[in-house]
N, C-alpha and C positions, 0 to 999 in steps of 0.2 A: 504494500500500500504506500501511497504518497500523499502529500498535502493537496495535490490537484486532482485526486481521484474523485470522479463525479459521485454525488450522493443525492438522494431524494427524500423529501419529508413524507412521501406517500407510503402507505403500507396496506396490509389486509383490511384495516379499519375503513379504508376508503371505498372498498367494494360494497355494493348494495347487498342487503340481507336476502332479498328475493328478487328474481327477475322473471319475466314472462318466458315460459318454457314450452317447447314443442313436445308432442307425444312420442312414445317409444317407437312406433313405426317410422316416424320422420327421423328420429335419432339413428336408427339402423340404416335408413336410406342415405343419410349424410355420411355415416362411417364408410359405407360401401363406395360412395362417390369419391371421398377423400382417398381411399385406397387405390381406386382406379386412376384418378388424376395423378397422384404422386408416383404411381408405378408406370403407367403407360406413356404419359406425355413426355417425361424425361427420356425414356427409351426411344420414342419416336424422334425426338430432337437430336439425341446423341447419334442415332443411326441415320440421320439426315433423310428420313422418310417423308418429311414435310418440306415442300418447296420453300426456298429462301424467302420468297415474296409473302408467304403465309405464316412463317414462323412467329413473327411478332404478334399477329392477331391470335394465333393459337395459344401463346403464353398468356396474353391478355384475357382471353376467354376462360382459360384454366384458372386464373386468379379470381375471376368473378364467380366461378363455380365454387371455389374454396371459400369465398366470402359468404355465399349462400349457405354453405355447410356450417358456418358458425353464426348464422342469423344476422348478417350485416349487409345492408343495402347501401351502396355508394351513390352519392349525388355529386354533380360537378357544377361549380360556379367559376367559369373561365373569364378572367379579367385581363388576359394577356393581349398584347398587340398581335393582331391576326396576320400581320405581314410575315412572309416566310423569311427565315434566316438560316444560315449555315454555321457550323462550328460547334465546339463543345459548350456545355451548359452544366453548371453545378446546381443541383436541387437541394434545398434545405427545408426541413419540416420538423415540427415538434414530435416528441416520442412518447407514446402512450402504451403501446402494446406490440407484440409480435405481429398482430394483424395489420400494423401500419405498412409492413413490407408488402402484404397482399394488396392493400389499398393502392399503394403507389404502382405496383405491377399491373393492377387493373386499369390504371390510367395510361401507363406506358411500361412495357416489360423491363425488368430491372435485374441488373447484376449488382451485387452490393458487398460492401465490407462490413462485417459484423463482429460482435463479441466472439471470442475464440471458442467458448463452450457451446455455441450454437451448433457446431459440427457434431456434437455428441447428443443432440436432441432427436434421436430416433429417425422417423420418417422426415421430419423437418430438416434434420442434419444431412440426411441423404440427398434431399432436394437441394439444400444449400451447396453441397459439394458439386452437384451437377450444374448449378448456376455459377460456378467458379467464384464462390464467395472468398474474399480475402479476410482471414481472421485477424482481429486486432486485440492485443492483450493490453487493456487499458491501464493495468497496474504497472506496466513496464514502459515508462516514458521514453526510454532510449530507443524503442522501436518505432516511435511515432514519426520521425522524419522520413523513414523509408516508406511508410504508408502515404504520407503527404506527397512524396515524389511520385508514387505510382498513380495517385489521383491526378496530379499535374500532367503526367504523361498521357493519361487517357483523355484528359480535356484537350490537350494539344493535338491528339489524334482525331478530335471531333466527336468524342463520346460525351454522354451525359452521365454525371455521377451525382447521386443524392446522399446527403449526410444528415444525421440527427444531431444537431449541435449541442443539445442539452446534455448529451453523453450518457443519459440514463432515462428510464421511464418515469412518468408521473401519471396521476390519475385523470388528468384532463381538466381538473378544476383549479390546479395551480400550475405555474409556469416557472421554469428554471432559466437562468441566463444562457444565452447562446455562446458557447465556447468557440473562440475564433481559430483554433489550431488548424483544422482541416480546410477552413476557408482561405488559408494562405495559398492553397493550391490554385484557387481561382484568381487570386491577386498575381501570383507568379505567371500564370498562363494568360492573364488579362482576358478572361472569358466571363460572360454575364452569369448572374446567379438568379435562379428561379425559386422564390419563396412559395411554399405550399402550406396552407393552413389546413389542419385536420380537427374536426369537431364531431365527437360521437354523441348522438342524442337519441332519445326515444322518438317514436313516430309522432308524438304530440309536440315535439320540439324541445322538451326539457333535456338539459345536459345529463348524461349518464356515465358512470365509471365502470359499467358492466364489463367492457372489453379490457380494462386496464390490467397490465401484467406488472405488479408492484410488490414490494415487500418480500416476504419469505415464501410466497406462493411458488410452487414448482411448475415447470412447463406442462407436465402431465395433468396437474390439477387444473391449470388454466384452460387447457384444451378440452378436458372433460366438461368443464363449466360452460365453455362457449359452444360446444357441439349441441348443447340443449337449449341454447339461447334463441330468442325470437324478438323481433321488433326493434332492432338497432339500426339507425341510419347514420352513416358517416358523411359529413359534408366536407368535400374537398375543394378548397378555394385556391385557384391558380392565380396568384398575384402578378402584377407587372414585373418584368425583369429589373434587377438591380445591377448597376454598373459596379465592377469590382473595386475600382479606385486603387489606392496605394496602401491603405491601412486596413488590415484584417479585423481590427477591433471595431472600427467604424462600420465596416461591412457587416459584421455580426450584429451590431446594434440595429442597423437599418433593416436587416432581414427579420430580426425578432419583432420589430414594430410591424412589419408587413404581414407576418403570419398571424399576428394577434389582433389585427384590425377587425372591427365589427363587421359582420356580414350584412349587406343591404337587404331590405325587405323583399325586393323583387325575386321572382321564382328562380330556384335552381333546377337543374335538369337531372332527372333520375337516370342512372346509368344501368341499362339492362344487362343481363348476362351475356348477350350476344351483340351489344351495342357497339357503336363506332368509338375509336380512341379519341381522347381529348388532347393528345399531344404526341411528340416523337419519342424515340427510344430513351430510356433512362436507366441509370445504374444507381443502386442505393448504398449508402455507407453509414455504419453506426460509428459516430464520431467520438473521439476522446475529448 
């Protein structure tokens, strides 16, 4: 451990005592769907049985199916400039749960850097390895420069990399500071940054901590809880791009303000399981 190790005030006490649950037949259907998606889709992608032009949409639809399996329905509020642009983009988002990765992938397929122990999380770990996850050991600061360099390289190659700058999960009702470390990659590459707001709520609109992965809860317990979940809507707000500037601290502060801006009253668009993408390819990173 070190003084800069991310910590969260959130714990098991933040989780709701009871949530709307689906019946046992739906639970078994969801389990079967998860098994098929996590087994078949990676094999098809690894074996190049899916044409290159359809690989992105296949991954995106798979993520939406997995979100359905945990009772989460994504919506999109796209405030970005519609003009086409080329080159790398760094995506930043708050971190609430392991479901955040599925949400970002449902918007645009993602390769991501994550906590090293993710690779040991059963089926999720197997999927992570197939997605070329780059593990990051947050307790070992000396390894961070190498991760930043890999992110910078991908940005210069024209890729999109997403990072959770809070460095750890929170319940969604509180916010942590955006740590600037991995944002240095955007400054070095001089590529724009895409802030993405995430808000998990009930169908009535009230904020919910039901999907949160916080405290001492194990990944197995979280998955078992979410596989029975029903009625959560995650609002995905794609804010306007931020210029990288020359100071990662200023960039982190601007991005934090952007993702926490209040959502306007006008309608957001529900993203169906087979709907169209809201953006281009992205890769996600669990930041230190």
